[in-house]
mmCIF file as Biopython writes it, N, C-alpha, C and O atoms, coordinates in Angstrom:
data_model
#
loop_
_atom_site.group_PDB
_atom_site.id
_atom_site.type_symbol
_atom_site.label_atom_id
_atom_site.label_alt_id
_atom_site.label_comp_id
_atom_site.label_asym_id
_atom_site.label_entity_id
_atom_site.label_seq_id
_atom_site.pdbx_PDB_ins_code
_atom_site.Cartn_x
_atom_site.Cartn_y
_atom_site.Cartn_z
_atom_site.occupancy
_atom_site.B_iso_or_equiv
_atom_site.auth_seq_id
_atom_site.auth_asym_id
_atom_site.pdbx_PDB_model_num
ATOM 1   N N  . UNK A ? 1  ? -25.193 23.212  -20.871 1.0 0.0 1  A 1 
ATOM 2   C CA . UNK A ? 1  ? -25.396 22.772  -19.500 1.0 0.0 1  A 1 
ATOM 3   C C  . UNK A ? 1  ? -24.951 21.315  -19.323 1.0 0.0 1  A 1 
ATOM 4   O O  . UNK A ? 1  ? -24.320 20.970  -18.323 1.0 0.0 1  A 1 
ATOM 5   N N  . UNK A ? 2  ? -25.282 20.474  -20.291 1.0 0.0 2  A 1 
ATOM 6   C CA . UNK A ? 2  ? -24.900 19.058  -20.202 1.0 0.0 2  A 1 
ATOM 7   C C  . UNK A ? 2  ? -23.374 18.924  -20.254 1.0 0.0 2  A 1 
ATOM 8   O O  . UNK A ? 2  ? -22.793 18.105  -19.543 1.0 0.0 2  A 1 
ATOM 9   N N  . UNK A ? 3  ? -22.733 19.735  -21.102 1.0 0.0 3  A 1 
ATOM 10  C CA . UNK A ? 3  ? -21.274 19.675  -21.204 1.0 0.0 3  A 1 
ATOM 11  C C  . UNK A ? 3  ? -20.625 20.084  -19.885 1.0 0.0 3  A 1 
ATOM 12  O O  . UNK A ? 3  ? -19.634 19.484  -19.468 1.0 0.0 3  A 1 
ATOM 13  N N  . UNK A ? 4  ? -21.179 21.106  -19.224 1.0 0.0 4  A 1 
ATOM 14  C CA . UNK A ? 4  ? -20.634 21.541  -17.934 1.0 0.0 4  A 1 
ATOM 15  C C  . UNK A ? 4  ? -20.777 20.440  -16.882 1.0 0.0 4  A 1 
ATOM 16  O O  . UNK A ? 4  ? -19.849 20.193  -16.112 1.0 0.0 4  A 1 
ATOM 17  N N  . UNK A ? 5  ? -21.920 19.788  -16.848 1.0 0.0 5  A 1 
ATOM 18  C CA . UNK A ? 5  ? -22.127 18.679  -15.907 1.0 0.0 5  A 1 
ATOM 19  C C  . UNK A ? 5  ? -21.186 17.511  -16.218 1.0 0.0 5  A 1 
ATOM 20  O O  . UNK A ? 5  ? -20.673 16.856  -15.311 1.0 0.0 5  A 1 
ATOM 21  N N  . UNK A ? 6  ? -20.973 17.266  -17.493 1.0 0.0 6  A 1 
ATOM 22  C CA . UNK A ? 6  ? -20.068 16.184  -17.877 1.0 0.0 6  A 1 
ATOM 23  C C  . UNK A ? 6  ? -18.632 16.492  -17.445 1.0 0.0 6  A 1 
ATOM 24  O O  . UNK A ? 6  ? -17.935 15.611  -16.942 1.0 0.0 6  A 1 
ATOM 25  N N  . UNK A ? 7  ? -18.190 17.726  -17.636 1.0 0.0 7  A 1 
ATOM 26  C CA . UNK A ? 7  ? -16.851 18.122  -17.213 1.0 0.0 7  A 1 
ATOM 27  C C  . UNK A ? 7  ? -16.717 18.029  -15.700 1.0 0.0 7  A 1 
ATOM 28  O O  . UNK A ? 7  ? -15.695 17.558  -15.201 1.0 0.0 7  A 1 
ATOM 29  N N  . UNK A ? 8  ? -17.734 18.471  -14.960 1.0 0.0 8  A 1 
ATOM 30  C CA . UNK A ? 8  ? -17.691 18.378  -13.500 1.0 0.0 8  A 1 
ATOM 31  C C  . UNK A ? 8  ? -17.663 16.918  -13.045 1.0 0.0 8  A 1 
ATOM 32  O O  . UNK A ? 8  ? -16.961 16.578  -12.092 1.0 0.0 8  A 1 
ATOM 33  N N  . UNK A ? 9  ? -18.416 16.063  -13.716 1.0 0.0 9  A 1 
ATOM 34  C CA . UNK A ? 9  ? -18.425 14.644  -13.370 1.0 0.0 9  A 1 
ATOM 35  C C  . UNK A ? 9  ? -17.063 14.013  -13.632 1.0 0.0 9  A 1 
ATOM 36  O O  . UNK A ? 9  ? -16.582 13.235  -12.808 1.0 0.0 9  A 1 
ATOM 37  N N  . UNK A ? 10 ? -16.435 14.328  -14.754 1.0 0.0 10 A 1 
ATOM 38  C CA . UNK A ? 10 ? -15.109 13.796  -15.067 1.0 0.0 10 A 1 
ATOM 39  C C  . UNK A ? 10 ? -14.083 14.294  -14.046 1.0 0.0 10 A 1 
ATOM 40  O O  . UNK A ? 10 ? -13.231 13.529  -13.593 1.0 0.0 10 A 1 
ATOM 41  N N  . UNK A ? 11 ? -14.166 15.577  -13.686 1.0 0.0 11 A 1 
ATOM 42  C CA . UNK A ? 11 ? -13.243 16.121  -12.688 1.0 0.0 11 A 1 
ATOM 43  C C  . UNK A ? 11 ? -13.423 15.424  -11.344 1.0 0.0 11 A 1 
ATOM 44  O O  . UNK A ? 11 ? -12.441 15.134  -10.661 1.0 0.0 11 A 1 
ATOM 45  N N  . UNK A ? 12 ? -14.656 15.155  -10.962 1.0 0.0 12 A 1 
ATOM 46  C CA . UNK A ? 12 ? -14.925 14.464  -9.698  1.0 0.0 12 A 1 
ATOM 47  C C  . UNK A ? 12 ? -14.373 13.042  -9.717  1.0 0.0 12 A 1 
ATOM 48  O O  . UNK A ? 12 ? -13.798 12.582  -8.730  1.0 0.0 12 A 1 
ATOM 49  N N  . UNK A ? 13 ? -14.548 12.348  -10.839 1.0 0.0 13 A 1 
ATOM 50  C CA . UNK A ? 13 ? -14.035 10.976  -10.953 1.0 0.0 13 A 1 
ATOM 51  C C  . UNK A ? 13 ? -12.509 10.972  -10.883 1.0 0.0 13 A 1 
ATOM 52  O O  . UNK A ? 13 ? -11.918 10.141  -10.195 1.0 0.0 13 A 1 
ATOM 53  N N  . UNK A ? 14 ? -11.869 11.909  -11.601 1.0 0.0 14 A 1 
ATOM 54  C CA . UNK A ? 14 ? -10.405 11.960  -11.579 1.0 0.0 14 A 1 
ATOM 55  C C  . UNK A ? 14 ? -9.878  12.346  -10.206 1.0 0.0 14 A 1 
ATOM 56  O O  . UNK A ? 14 ? -8.845  11.831  -9.777  1.0 0.0 14 A 1 
ATOM 57  N N  . UNK A ? 15 ? -10.569 13.242  -9.507  1.0 0.0 15 A 1 
ATOM 58  C CA . UNK A ? 15 ? -10.153 13.599  -8.152  1.0 0.0 15 A 1 
ATOM 59  C C  . UNK A ? 15 ? -10.272 12.400  -7.222  1.0 0.0 15 A 1 
ATOM 60  O O  . UNK A ? 15 ? -9.387  12.159  -6.401  1.0 0.0 15 A 1 
ATOM 61  N N  . UNK A ? 16 ? -11.358 11.650  -7.347  1.0 0.0 16 A 1 
ATOM 62  C CA . UNK A ? 16 ? -11.542 10.446  -6.530  1.0 0.0 16 A 1 
ATOM 63  C C  . UNK A ? 16 ? -10.486 9.400   -6.816  1.0 0.0 16 A 1 
ATOM 64  O O  . UNK A ? 16 ? -9.983  8.750   -5.900  1.0 0.0 16 A 1 
ATOM 65  N N  . UNK A ? 17 ? -10.147 9.235   -8.095  1.0 0.0 17 A 1 
ATOM 66  C CA . UNK A ? 17 ? -9.114  8.262   -8.463  1.0 0.0 17 A 1 
ATOM 67  C C  . UNK A ? 17 ? -7.752  8.705   -7.929  1.0 0.0 17 A 1 
ATOM 68  O O  . UNK A ? 17 ? -6.969  7.886   -7.450  1.0 0.0 17 A 1 
ATOM 69  N N  . UNK A ? 18 ? -7.481  9.997   -8.015  1.0 0.0 18 A 1 
ATOM 70  C CA . UNK A ? 18 ? -6.214  10.507  -7.496  1.0 0.0 18 A 1 
ATOM 71  C C  . UNK A ? 18 ? -6.095  10.313  -5.996  1.0 0.0 18 A 1 
ATOM 72  O O  . UNK A ? 18 ? -5.032  9.943   -5.498  1.0 0.0 18 A 1 
ATOM 73  N N  . UNK A ? 19 ? -7.189  10.565  -5.267  1.0 0.0 19 A 1 
ATOM 74  C CA . UNK A ? 19 ? -7.179  10.361  -3.819  1.0 0.0 19 A 1 
ATOM 75  C C  . UNK A ? 19 ? -6.989  8.890   -3.484  1.0 0.0 19 A 1 
ATOM 76  O O  . UNK A ? 19 ? -6.251  8.557   -2.556  1.0 0.0 19 A 1 
ATOM 77  N N  . UNK A ? 20 ? -7.651  8.000   -4.234  1.0 0.0 20 A 1 
ATOM 78  C CA . UNK A ? 20 ? -7.518  6.562   -3.981  1.0 0.0 20 A 1 
ATOM 79  C C  . UNK A ? 20 ? -6.084  6.102   -4.246  1.0 0.0 20 A 1 
ATOM 80  O O  . UNK A ? 20 ? -5.537  5.303   -3.486  1.0 0.0 20 A 1 
ATOM 81  N N  . UNK A ? 21 ? -5.478  6.606   -5.322  1.0 0.0 21 A 1 
ATOM 82  C CA . UNK A ? 21 ? -4.094  6.212   -5.615  1.0 0.0 21 A 1 
ATOM 83  C C  . UNK A ? 21 ? -3.135  6.728   -4.548  1.0 0.0 21 A 1 
ATOM 84  O O  . UNK A ? 21 ? -2.184  6.039   -4.180  1.0 0.0 21 A 1 
ATOM 85  N N  . UNK A ? 22 ? -3.381  7.932   -4.053  1.0 0.0 22 A 1 
ATOM 86  C CA . UNK A ? 22 ? -2.524  8.463   -3.000  1.0 0.0 22 A 1 
ATOM 87  C C  . UNK A ? 22 ? -2.679  7.630   -1.720  1.0 0.0 22 A 1 
ATOM 88  O O  . UNK A ? 22 ? -1.694  7.352   -1.037  1.0 0.0 22 A 1 
ATOM 89  N N  . UNK A ? 23 ? -3.905  7.238   -1.403  1.0 0.0 23 A 1 
ATOM 90  C CA . UNK A ? 23 ? -4.134  6.394   -0.230  1.0 0.0 23 A 1 
ATOM 91  C C  . UNK A ? 23 ? -3.451  5.038   -0.404  1.0 0.0 23 A 1 
ATOM 92  O O  . UNK A ? 23 ? -2.896  4.496   0.552   1.0 0.0 23 A 1 
ATOM 93  N N  . UNK A ? 24 ? -3.490  4.486   -1.623  1.0 0.0 24 A 1 
ATOM 94  C CA . UNK A ? 24 ? -2.833  3.199   -1.865  1.0 0.0 24 A 1 
ATOM 95  C C  . UNK A ? 24 ? -1.313  3.314   -1.726  1.0 0.0 24 A 1 
ATOM 96  O O  . UNK A ? 24 ? -0.662  2.371   -1.277  1.0 0.0 24 A 1 
ATOM 97  N N  . UNK A ? 25 ? -0.749  4.447   -2.101  1.0 0.0 25 A 1 
ATOM 98  C CA . UNK A ? 25 ? 0.687   4.646   -1.906  1.0 0.0 25 A 1 
ATOM 99  C C  . UNK A ? 25 ? 1.033   4.649   -0.426  1.0 0.0 25 A 1 
ATOM 100 O O  . UNK A ? 25 ? 2.043   4.071   -0.023  1.0 0.0 25 A 1 
ATOM 101 N N  . UNK A ? 26 ? 0.197   5.302   0.395   1.0 0.0 26 A 1 
ATOM 102 C CA . UNK A ? 26 ? 0.447   5.312   1.837   1.0 0.0 26 A 1 
ATOM 103 C C  . UNK A ? 26 ? 0.339   3.906   2.413   1.0 0.0 26 A 1 
ATOM 104 O O  . UNK A ? 26 ? 1.151   3.519   3.254   1.0 0.0 26 A 1 
ATOM 105 N N  . UNK A ? 27 ? -0.652  3.140   1.973   1.0 0.0 27 A 1 
ATOM 106 C CA . UNK A ? 27 ? -0.803  1.758   2.440   1.0 0.0 27 A 1 
ATOM 107 C C  . UNK A ? 27 ? 0.409   0.935   2.027   1.0 0.0 27 A 1 
ATOM 108 O O  . UNK A ? 27 ? 0.915   0.138   2.816   1.0 0.0 27 A 1 
ATOM 109 N N  . UNK A ? 28 ? 0.879   1.122   0.793   1.0 0.0 28 A 1 
ATOM 110 C CA . UNK A ? 28 ? 2.048   0.374   0.321   1.0 0.0 28 A 1 
ATOM 111 C C  . UNK A ? 28 ? 3.290   0.723   1.136   1.0 0.0 28 A 1 
ATOM 112 O O  . UNK A ? 28 ? 4.090   -0.161  1.442   1.0 0.0 28 A 1 
ATOM 113 N N  . UNK A ? 29 ? 3.463   1.987   1.489   1.0 0.0 29 A 1 
ATOM 114 C CA . UNK A ? 29 ? 4.621   2.375   2.293   1.0 0.0 29 A 1 
ATOM 115 C C  . UNK A ? 29 ? 4.563   1.780   3.694   1.0 0.0 29 A 1 
ATOM 116 O O  . UNK A ? 29 ? 5.591   1.369   4.232   1.0 0.0 29 A 1 
ATOM 117 N N  . UNK A ? 30 ? 3.370   1.727   4.293   1.0 0.0 30 A 1 
ATOM 118 C CA . UNK A ? 30 ? 3.219   1.136   5.624   1.0 0.0 30 A 1 
ATOM 119 C C  . UNK A ? 30 ? 3.533   -0.355  5.575   1.0 0.0 30 A 1 
ATOM 120 O O  . UNK A ? 30 ? 4.232   -0.874  6.445   1.0 0.0 30 A 1 
ATOM 121 N N  . UNK A ? 31 ? 3.018   -1.041  4.562   1.0 0.0 31 A 1 
ATOM 122 C CA . UNK A ? 31 ? 3.284   -2.476  4.426   1.0 0.0 31 A 1 
ATOM 123 C C  . UNK A ? 31 ? 4.774   -2.728  4.198   1.0 0.0 31 A 1 
ATOM 124 O O  . UNK A ? 31 ? 5.334   -3.676  4.748   1.0 0.0 31 A 1 
ATOM 125 N N  . UNK A ? 32 ? 5.414   -1.887  3.392   1.0 0.0 32 A 1 
ATOM 126 C CA . UNK A ? 32 ? 6.849   -2.030  3.165   1.0 0.0 32 A 1 
ATOM 127 C C  . UNK A ? 32 ? 7.633   -1.832  4.456   1.0 0.0 32 A 1 
ATOM 128 O O  . UNK A ? 32 ? 8.589   -2.561  4.717   1.0 0.0 32 A 1 
ATOM 129 N N  . UNK A ? 33 ? 7.241   -0.857  5.261   1.0 0.0 33 A 1 
ATOM 130 C CA . UNK A ? 33 ? 7.931   -0.617  6.533   1.0 0.0 33 A 1 
ATOM 131 C C  . UNK A ? 33 ? 7.770   -1.809  7.469   1.0 0.0 33 A 1 
ATOM 132 O O  . UNK A ? 33 ? 8.730   -2.222  8.119   1.0 0.0 33 A 1 
ATOM 133 N N  . UNK A ? 34 ? 6.566   -2.362  7.543   1.0 0.0 34 A 1 
ATOM 134 C CA . UNK A ? 34 ? 6.331   -3.533  8.403   1.0 0.0 34 A 1 
ATOM 135 C C  . UNK A ? 34 ? 7.148   -4.726  7.901   1.0 0.0 34 A 1 
ATOM 136 O O  . UNK A ? 34 ? 7.725   -5.469  8.695   1.0 0.0 34 A 1 
ATOM 137 N N  . UNK A ? 35 ? 7.193   -4.902  6.579   1.0 0.0 35 A 1 
ATOM 138 C CA . UNK A ? 35 ? 7.960   -6.014  6.026   1.0 0.0 35 A 1 
ATOM 139 C C  . UNK A ? 35 ? 9.450   -5.853  6.330   1.0 0.0 35 A 1 
ATOM 140 O O  . UNK A ? 35 ? 10.118  -6.825  6.683   1.0 0.0 35 A 1 
ATOM 141 N N  . UNK A ? 36 ? 9.969   -4.639  6.194   1.0 0.0 36 A 1 
ATOM 142 C CA . UNK A ? 36 ? 11.393  -4.426  6.477   1.0 0.0 36 A 1 
ATOM 143 C C  . UNK A ? 36 ? 11.721  -4.670  7.946   1.0 0.0 36 A 1 
ATOM 144 O O  . UNK A ? 36 ? 12.756  -5.259  8.256   1.0 0.0 36 A 1 
ATOM 145 N N  . UNK A ? 37 ? 10.854  -4.227  8.849   1.0 0.0 37 A 1 
ATOM 146 C CA . UNK A ? 37 ? 11.073  -4.474  10.274  1.0 0.0 37 A 1 
ATOM 147 C C  . UNK A ? 37 ? 11.070  -5.976  10.540  1.0 0.0 37 A 1 
ATOM 148 O O  . UNK A ? 37 ? 11.932  -6.482  11.258  1.0 0.0 37 A 1 
ATOM 149 N N  . UNK A ? 38 ? 10.112  -6.683  9.968   1.0 0.0 38 A 1 
ATOM 150 C CA . UNK A ? 38 ? 10.064  -8.130  10.142  1.0 0.0 38 A 1 
ATOM 151 C C  . UNK A ? 38 ? 11.245  -8.833  9.521   1.0 0.0 38 A 1 
ATOM 152 O O  . UNK A ? 38 ? 11.720  -9.836  10.054  1.0 0.0 38 A 1 
ATOM 153 N N  . UNK A ? 39 ? 11.730  -8.327  8.402   1.0 0.0 39 A 1 
ATOM 154 C CA . UNK A ? 39 ? 12.859  -8.949  7.723   1.0 0.0 39 A 1 
ATOM 155 C C  . UNK A ? 39 ? 14.130  -8.825  8.546   1.0 0.0 39 A 1 
ATOM 156 O O  . UNK A ? 39 ? 14.904  -9.778  8.639   1.0 0.0 39 A 1 
ATOM 157 N N  . UNK A ? 40 ? 14.352  -7.661  9.142   1.0 0.0 40 A 1 
ATOM 158 C CA . UNK A ? 40 ? 15.580  -7.454  9.905   1.0 0.0 40 A 1 
ATOM 159 C C  . UNK A ? 40 ? 15.475  -7.937  11.344  1.0 0.0 40 A 1 
ATOM 160 O O  . UNK A ? 40 ? 16.503  -8.149  11.988  1.0 0.0 40 A 1 
ATOM 161 N N  . UNK A ? 41 ? 14.279  -8.116  11.866  1.0 0.0 41 A 1 
ATOM 162 C CA . UNK A ? 41 ? 14.114  -8.518  13.264  1.0 0.0 41 A 1 
ATOM 163 C C  . UNK A ? 41 ? 13.606  -9.945  13.390  1.0 0.0 41 A 1 
ATOM 164 O O  . UNK A ? 41 ? 13.019  -10.307 14.410  1.0 0.0 41 A 1 
ATOM 165 N N  . UNK A ? 42 ? 13.822  -10.748 12.376  1.0 0.0 42 A 1 
ATOM 166 C CA . UNK A ? 42 ? 13.320  -12.127 12.453  1.0 0.0 42 A 1 
ATOM 167 C C  . UNK A ? 42 ? 14.132  -12.937 13.452  1.0 0.0 42 A 1 
ATOM 168 O O  . UNK A ? 42 ? 15.311  -12.672 13.686  1.0 0.0 42 A 1 
ATOM 169 N N  . UNK A ? 43 ? 13.478  -13.921 14.027  1.0 0.0 43 A 1 
ATOM 170 C CA . UNK A ? 43 ? 14.127  -14.722 15.061  1.0 0.0 43 A 1 
ATOM 171 C C  . UNK A ? 43 ? 14.913  -15.872 14.438  1.0 0.0 43 A 1 
ATOM 172 O O  . UNK A ? 43 ? 14.765  -16.177 13.255  1.0 0.0 43 A 1 
ATOM 173 N N  . UNK A ? 44 ? 15.743  -16.496 15.249  1.0 0.0 44 A 1 
ATOM 174 C CA . UNK A ? 44 ? 16.531  -17.631 14.784  1.0 0.0 44 A 1 
ATOM 175 C C  . UNK A ? 44 ? 15.635  -18.847 14.616  1.0 0.0 44 A 1 
ATOM 176 O O  . UNK A ? 44 ? 14.756  -19.113 15.436  1.0 0.0 44 A 1 
ATOM 177 N N  . UNK A ? 45 ? 15.875  -19.571 13.549  1.0 0.0 45 A 1 
ATOM 178 C CA . UNK A ? 45 ? 15.088  -20.762 13.268  1.0 0.0 45 A 1 
ATOM 179 C C  . UNK A ? 45 ? 15.716  -22.004 13.862  1.0 0.0 45 A 1 
ATOM 180 O O  . UNK A ? 45 ? 16.713  -21.914 14.579  1.0 0.0 45 A 1 
ATOM 181 N N  . UNK A ? 46 ? 15.146  -23.162 13.573  1.0 0.0 46 A 1 
ATOM 182 C CA . UNK A ? 46 ? 15.707  -24.424 14.087  1.0 0.0 46 A 1 
ATOM 183 C C  . UNK A ? 46 ? 17.067  -24.712 13.459  1.0 0.0 46 A 1 
ATOM 184 O O  . UNK A ? 46 ? 17.291  -24.426 12.283  1.0 0.0 46 A 1 
ATOM 185 N N  . UNK A ? 47 ? 17.968  -25.278 14.250  1.0 0.0 47 A 1 
ATOM 186 C CA . UNK A ? 47 ? 19.296  -25.603 13.762  1.0 0.0 47 A 1 
ATOM 187 C C  . UNK A ? 47 ? 20.259  -24.430 13.812  1.0 0.0 47 A 1 
ATOM 188 O O  . UNK A ? 47 ? 21.352  -24.505 13.250  1.0 0.0 47 A 1 
ATOM 189 N N  . UNK A ? 48 ? 19.877  -23.359 14.469  1.0 0.0 48 A 1 
ATOM 190 C CA . UNK A ? 48 ? 20.763  -22.217 14.602  1.0 0.0 48 A 1 
ATOM 191 C C  . UNK A ? 48 ? 20.726  -21.254 13.431  1.0 0.0 48 A 1 
ATOM 192 O O  . UNK A ? 48 ? 21.331  -20.184 13.505  1.0 0.0 48 A 1 
ATOM 193 N N  . UNK A ? 49 ? 20.030  -21.602 12.343  1.0 0.0 49 A 1 
ATOM 194 C CA . UNK A ? 49 ? 19.961  -20.709 11.183  1.0 0.0 49 A 1 
ATOM 195 C C  . UNK A ? 49 ? 18.916  -19.626 11.377  1.0 0.0 49 A 1 
ATOM 196 O O  . UNK A ? 49 ? 18.106  -19.679 12.302  1.0 0.0 49 A 1 
ATOM 197 N N  . UNK A ? 50 ? 18.948  -18.667 10.508  1.0 0.0 50 A 1 
ATOM 198 C CA . UNK A ? 50 ? 17.943  -17.592 10.595  1.0 0.0 50 A 1 
ATOM 199 C C  . UNK A ? 50 ? 16.692  -18.060 9.865   1.0 0.0 50 A 1 
ATOM 200 O O  . UNK A ? 50 ? 16.730  -18.349 8.669   1.0 0.0 50 A 1 
ATOM 201 N N  . UNK A ? 51 ? 15.588  -18.133 10.594  1.0 0.0 51 A 1 
ATOM 202 C CA . UNK A ? 51 ? 14.344  -18.621 10.017  1.0 0.0 51 A 1 
ATOM 203 C C  . UNK A ? 51 ? 13.527  -17.507 9.394   1.0 0.0 51 A 1 
ATOM 204 O O  . UNK A ? 51 ? 13.879  -16.331 9.489   1.0 0.0 51 A 1 
ATOM 205 N N  . UNK A ? 52 ? 12.450  -17.884 8.768   1.0 0.0 52 A 1 
ATOM 206 C CA . UNK A ? 52 ? 11.551  -16.905 8.181   1.0 0.0 52 A 1 
ATOM 207 C C  . UNK A ? 52 ? 10.651  -16.333 9.260   1.0 0.0 52 A 1 
ATOM 208 O O  . UNK A ? 52 ? 10.262  -17.049 10.184  1.0 0.0 52 A 1 
ATOM 209 N N  . UNK A ? 53 ? 10.310  -15.046 9.159   1.0 0.0 53 A 1 
ATOM 210 C CA . UNK A ? 53 ? 9.459   -14.421 10.154  1.0 0.0 53 A 1 
ATOM 211 C C  . UNK A ? 53 ? 7.991   -14.580 9.820   1.0 0.0 53 A 1 
ATOM 212 O O  . UNK A ? 53 ? 7.126   -14.251 10.632  1.0 0.0 53 A 1 
ATOM 213 N N  . UNK A ? 54 ? 7.703   -15.084 8.623   1.0 0.0 54 A 1 
ATOM 214 C CA . UNK A ? 54 ? 6.320   -15.325 8.238   1.0 0.0 54 A 1 
ATOM 215 C C  . UNK A ? 54 ? 6.101   -16.831 8.134   1.0 0.0 54 A 1 
ATOM 216 O O  . UNK A ? 54 ? 7.065   -17.596 8.112   1.0 0.0 54 A 1 
ATOM 217 N N  . UNK A ? 55 ? 4.856   -17.259 8.071   1.0 0.0 55 A 1 
ATOM 218 C CA . UNK A ? 55 ? 4.530   -18.677 8.070   1.0 0.0 55 A 1 
ATOM 219 C C  . UNK A ? 55 ? 3.754   -19.038 6.822   1.0 0.0 55 A 1 
ATOM 220 O O  . UNK A ? 55 ? 2.545   -19.253 6.899   1.0 0.0 55 A 1 
ATOM 221 N N  . UNK A ? 56 ? 4.422   -19.113 5.649   1.0 0.0 56 A 1 
ATOM 222 C CA . UNK A ? 56 ? 3.792   -19.618 4.442   1.0 0.0 56 A 1 
ATOM 223 C C  . UNK A ? 56 ? 4.750   -20.198 3.510   1.0 0.0 56 A 1 
ATOM 224 O O  . UNK A ? 56 ? 4.364   -20.669 2.440   1.0 0.0 56 A 1 
#
């Protein structure tokens, strides 16, 4: 009985980790898309050059 509970607990932990990793991949793809849009749509900076779209 203890072994069955241990296997179920390990399966639950691995399923949770897999779901979290899949969610992190979706977040990473969204951030990459936003970064690419900002990179290609950045405004002109001072002096006529292309400036950075972020402020750091």
